[in-house]
C-alpha positions, 0 to 999 in steps of 0.5 A: 794794392790794385791799380783799382784801389789807389786814388786819384791823387796818387802818383802814377807808377808808384807804391804810395806818395809817402814812398814818392817823398821819401825816394826824392829826399835821399836822392836830394841827400845823395845829391849834396853829399856829392858837394860835400854838404852832409845833411841829415833827415828830419831836421829839427829847428825851433822857429817862430815869430818874435819869441813865440817858438816851436820846433819844426822838422824840415826835410834835411839839415845840419846844425854844424853847417847851418842849412836846412833843405825842403824836399818837394817832388811835385809835379804838373797836373797830367792835364797840364794844369797847375797844381795849386793844392800843391803849390800852396805847400810850397808857400808854407814852406816859404813861411817856414824858411822866412821864420828860420834863423837867418843864420841858416842857409835855406834850400828849396829842393824841387823835381824838375817837372816840365810843362810841354804846353808852357815851355816851363818846369813848375820850379820856375813857375813858381818863381815867377808867379810867387816871388814875392813870397819868396825869402831873399836868402832862399835858393832854389833847387831842381832835380832832373829825374833823368840825369840825376843831377840837380841845379840851382835855378835861383838864389845865393852862390853855392859857398866853396 
């Protein structure tokens, strides 16, 4: 695809946004494998309100270890503005975590992207402004693309 053919929503330097997401999920899976947690892609789980349940596919998960992960590789806008439409997707993920069985460990795995103007990563910004939507049992992890390391920034301690 020629650069001129890309939409304004296309991440600069990427083949496609779908590829960016897929690569980010692979990075998340690799990080958790290094911690001894082996996860499967497109982990399906029944969720719902009351008796009504429907299958939802989480980005990563494991039925045996009872873990589900949503991966978001979103960035601040090029003008350092708040990516409000993308944060709406994060809100949706919080709702899915809320509907998931309580015995599951719930992890939101996000890209560490710091806004120089705000001196704040997108993950910390979200937690500062949307904490009222984050279920108490959800962990937030940030992935640093440069170091390839993930750091838990919110939530329960990782079991030994």
